[in-house]
KOLTI-675228 format. One line per field, with one value per residue (C-alpha): residue number from 1; y, x, z. Coordinates in pm, whole numbers, plus 50000, padded with zeros to 5 digits. Each point is the difference from the previous one (the first is absolute). Example, Ala and Ser with C-alpha at 12.3 -4.5 7.8 and 13.67 -1.06 7.14 Angstrom:
2
seq c(1;2)
v c(49550;50344)
u c(51230;50137)
w c(50780;49934)
% end
This chain:
269
seq c(1;2;3;4;5;6;7;8;9;10;11;12;13;14;15;16;17;18;19;20;21;22;23;24;25;26;27;28;29;30;31;32;33;34;35;36;37;38;39;40;41;42;43;44;45;46;47;48;49;50;51;52;53;54;55;56;57;58;59;60;61;62;63;64;65;66;67;68;69;70;71;72;73;74;75;76;77;78;79;80;81;82;83;84;85;86;87;88;89;90;91;92;93;94;95;96;97;98;99;100;101;102;103;104;105;106;107;108;109;110;111;112;113;114;115;116;117;118;119;120;121;122;123;124;125;126;127;128;129;130;131;132;133;134;135;136;137;138;139;140;141;142;143;144;145;146;147;148;149;150;151;152;153;154;155;156;157;158;159;160;161;162;163;164;165;166;167;168;169;170;171;172;173;174;175;176;177;178;179;180;181;182;183;184;185;186;187;188;189;190;191;192;193;194;195;196;197;198;199;200;201;202;203;204;205;206;207;208;209;210;211;212;213;214;215;216;217;218;219;220;221;222;223;224;225;226;227;228;229;230;231;232;233;234;235;236;237;238;239;240;241;242;243;244;245;246;247;248;249;250;251;252;253;254;255;256;257;258;259;260;261;262;263;264;265;266;267;268;269)
v c(50000;50350;50224;50376;50035;50347;50123;50269;50153;50297;50110;49891;50237;50112;49868;49665;49813;50227;49970;49621;50002;50233;49730;49709;50153;49912;49665;49873;50082;49821;50168;49839;50173;49973;49633;50026;50100;49735;49691;49754;50183;50179;50121;49789;50296;50209;50215;49696;49804;49859;50036;49651;50091;50301;49806;49729;50244;50208;49689;49864;50339;50029;49655;50051;50065;50105;50285;50207;49974;50063;50274;49823;50060;50368;49924;49813;50320;50209;50198;49875;49928;49653;49971;49759;49661;50009;49748;49981;50286;50056;50256;49990;50317;49969;50277;50070;50263;49773;49852;50285;49925;49635;50106;50208;49685;49807;50250;49913;49629;50034;50194;50009;50134;50356;50213;50272;50207;50240;50308;50184;50336;49911;50195;49814;49669;50083;50141;49688;49784;50184;49969;49627;49681;49968;50279;49843;50105;50256;50101;50370;50114;50293;49743;49739;50198;49972;49646;49812;49783;49924;49796;49806;49772;49672;49951;50016;50211;50269;50360;50274;50363;50294;49882;49674;50198;50221;49725;49759;50268;50102;49637;49931;50326;49890;49667;50180;50220;49697;49775;50221;49718;49783;50237;50264;50231;50185;50230;49874;50347;50017;49659;50126;50334;49874;49623;49961;50141;49841;49652;50008;50072;49736;49725;50074;49995;49644;49883;50007;50193;50201;49818;50168;49795;50171;50351;49880;49880;50325;50202;49773;50018;50380;50020;49933;50028;49714;50111;49662;50049;49691;50077;50100;50199;50355;50357;50144;50338;49835;49771;50291;50274;49859;49986;50380;50023;49735;49958;50214;50319;50002;49662;50101;50307;49796;49754;50279;50177;49679;49914;50352;50025;49621;49745;49911;50348;49920;49749;50283;50124)
u c(50000;50120;50002;49947;49992;50050;49797;50183;49739;49943;49882;50211;50291;50011;50345;49893;50280;50267;49832;49988;50378;50039;49833;50172;50338;49929;50161;49683;49754;49891;49776;49750;49823;49623;49935;49644;50134;50271;49958;50022;49762;49779;49666;50029;49894;49684;49794;49830;50322;50038;50291;50120;49985;50223;50241;50037;50068;50247;50190;50016;50113;50273;50136;49980;50301;49779;50191;49682;49922;50362;50041;50315;49893;50064;50334;50107;49938;50200;49697;50028;50297;50111;49976;50202;49840;49741;50083;49718;49791;49704;49771;49810;49920;49744;50030;49695;49822;49708;49711;50003;49652;50101;50289;49770;49791;50317;50085;49667;50085;50359;50006;50381;50048;50116;49928;50220;49836;50215;49853;50186;49900;49719;50159;50327;49811;49819;50312;50199;49718;49973;50377;50016;49929;49684;49835;49834;50132;49772;49832;49965;50067;49761;49722;50125;50131;49683;49874;50310;49752;50241;50224;49742;49856;49863;50258;49858;50144;50164;50026;50091;49904;49938;49661;50150;50284;49749;49763;50271;50192;49683;49920;50340;49991;49666;50154;50291;49762;49803;50303;50308;50199;49961;49987;50257;49953;50316;50132;50238;50146;50078;50168;50225;50077;50053;50059;50170;49707;49728;50150;50081;49632;49870;50232;49911;49629;50025;50221;50340;50315;50150;50316;50316;49966;49668;50139;50299;49760;49803;50317;50117;49661;50029;50355;49910;49704;49874;49739;49825;49658;50038;50346;50043;50316;49873;50122;49776;49969;49865;49747;49870;49973;50031;49623;49982;50177;49805;49653;49730;49955;49626;49963;50228;49782;49680;50139;50124;49666;49809;50214;50030;49834;49957;50171;50221;50141;50314;50110;50046;50313)
w c(50000;49915;50305;49979;49619;49856;49702;49802;49771;49772;49659;49702;49930;50365;50088;50143;49821;50157;50337;49970;49962;50296;50209;49828;50078;50365;50091;50169;49721;49684;49743;49768;49711;49952;50085;49870;49657;49983;49785;50287;50238;49748;50141;50315;50214;49990;50233;50155;50059;50351;50237;49911;49628;50064;50219;49736;49714;50200;50108;49645;49870;50263;49911;49623;49776;49709;49828;49978;50370;50102;49735;49883;49640;50070;50164;49689;49802;50249;50119;50359;50225;50102;50377;50216;50065;50277;50269;50249;49858;50230;49832;49674;49805;49719;49744;49783;49795;49915;50202;50253;50134;50040;50223;50216;50045;50077;50272;50164;49987;50124;50328;50020;49646;49935;49692;49853;49724;49800;49834;49725;49850;49757;49714;50051;49998;49676;49836;50086;49863;49669;49947;50078;49810;50213;49798;49693;49663;49839;50326;50086;50358;49945;49962;50248;50299;50205;49935;49880;49809;49715;50233;50199;49733;50131;50275;50351;50275;49785;50121;49754;49958;50229;50125;50124;50161;50181;50115;50113;50189;50181;50077;50156;50192;50145;50100;50163;50197;50120;50059;50051;50158;49688;49701;49904;49702;49900;49730;49731;49963;50372;49983;49720;50165;50355;49984;50337;50200;49785;49999;50369;50058;49754;50119;50361;49910;49868;50287;49832;50078;49716;49889;49861;49681;49930;50007;49797;49732;50008;49951;49719;49826;49986;49866;49636;49768;49786;49749;50000;50156;50220;50135;50364;49927;49961;50049;50277;49826;49688;50170;50205;49739;49648;49958;50020;49664;49810;50150;49830;50202;49935;50171;50287;50051;49995;50257;50225;49987;50077;50303;50140;50341;50035;50221;49704;49937;50199;49737;49750;50184)
% end
């Protein structure tokens, strides 16, 4: 049985891959990517899944060497670092940008689980999406920014577009308000600007001590810039502000106006 699992969640293009490697750099942590989307565990979990269903899937995921689950396919491309072998790893982090409502249900089934939800500036999220392979060829961001419908297709559990960003952020903020000891919503931009303080807080929240290897990885990840959209090696200045030069100003203005005076305004900083 997996004790005290950690769910690391967020919208696509919100920095969850980098954050997964921040946690995996810890010698006591293993990370698995979207078990419910993997070939071997596909669609095993849903909103009605029981505690035993969750425990079985998390255990199987933790034991798996599937290159999708372990993200080794990305390591083979050089997008992710190779971490030292984990001998006696004790905590499982599940990284996902899909099935967000399923994870909220899972939190109800697993009383010792903790959830970390990252929020990135919505314009940065949309800008990163439109400049990645995830944005369908021929699609127009002016038409897709709100719904993200062009990317969802028939696949279940997909979250794209500003409306999903808004609704999911509100939903996780509500969970944090109701269960502050189990849910933590945090800013991607703050994690990039002030990693020492943010990661000390997040690791403490989930019952881990920040390890020197983690801050060594963070520093290394910021020393170069790989233009591949999946790479975790990024110049902080570019990941924070590049969207301001390429995202349509009319859309940025519309988003700013819609969020002004709401609980989500703080994520525009």
